[in-house]
C-alpha positions, 0 to 999 in steps of 0.5 A, spaced: 765 507 441 766 500 438 773 497 440 774 494 433 779 500 431 783 500 437 785 492 436 792 490 435 790 484 431 792 477 433 798 476 427 801 482 431 801 480 438 806 475 442 801 469 444 803 462 447 799 456 446 797 452 452 800 445 450 807 449 450 812 446 455 813 451 461 820 451 458 818 453 451 813 458 454 818 461 458 823 462 452 818 465 448 816 470 453 823 472 455 824 473 447 818 477 447 820 482 452 813 482 455 812 481 462 805 477 460 802 475 454 795 471 452 795 464 451 790 460 446 789 453 445 789 449 438 783 452 436 785 459 437 780 460 443 782 464 449 785 460 455 788 466 459 794 470 460 801 468 463 806 472 466 813 472 468 811 471 475 806 465 474 812 462 471 817 463 477 812 461 482 810 455 479 817 453 478 819 455 485 813 451 488 815 444 484 822 445 486 825 444 493 830 446 496 831 453 492 838 451 491 836 445 486 831 449 482 831 446 475 827 446 469 828 439 468 823 438 474 818 442 471 819 440 463 813 435 463 808 441 465 805 445 460 802 452 460 795 449 461 798 447 468 800 454 470 795 458 467 790 462 472 783 461 468 779 467 469 785 472 472 784 476 466 777 476 462 777 477 455 772 482 452 767 481 446 769 485 439 762 488 440 764 491 447 765 499 447 771 503 450 768 505 456 767 498 458 774 497 457 777 502 462 776 498 469 780 492 466 785 497 463 787 499 470 789 492 472 793 490 466 797 492 460 792 489 455 785 487 454 784 480 450 779 481 445 775 475 443 769 473 438 762 470 440 766 463 439 771 465 444 776 465 439 782 470 440 782 476 435 787 480 438 788 485 444 787 492 446 793 496 449 792 500 455 796 505 451 790 505 446 785 506 451 788 512 455 789 515 448 782 514 446 780 518 453 785 523 452 783 525 445 775 525 447 777 529 453 781 534 449 775 534 443 770 536 449 775 542 451 776 544 444 768 544 443 767 548 449 772 553 447 769 553 440 762 554 443 765 560 447 768 563 441 762 563 437 757 565 443 762 571 443 762 573 436 754 572 436 754 577 442 759 582 438 755 582 432 748 583 436 751 590 439 
């Protein structure tokens, strides 16, 4: 099944721009309540995902010793400086749900892009799981229906 029906559109997704400072990104991430969000560039192309731990490790890597950690020392850095490209690969809009299952095991959402790599939204792990649970329930219900029909046919032929 095509994934278009399961996409949470970009307009409803918390995302960051790669030109934001670490401080701006961290503040927006904190306000969102999410532990990781997509990052896009000025042309809305998908760049990657940044997580709370990416911020933490970057801040710690640029401050010594730990007691003197300050945001001032990393304020000049942008999200582009800390994002780990390729860590969370997006899928294209024409991907099917079966292809998403593996990616959903490793992350809470899968970014979706068009054929120009423009970010169009995400599919959450919850939506992927719902799809497969419904699919399995439909299979079980169809089997029960078939068994029921077979029983009726057998009774009618007696």
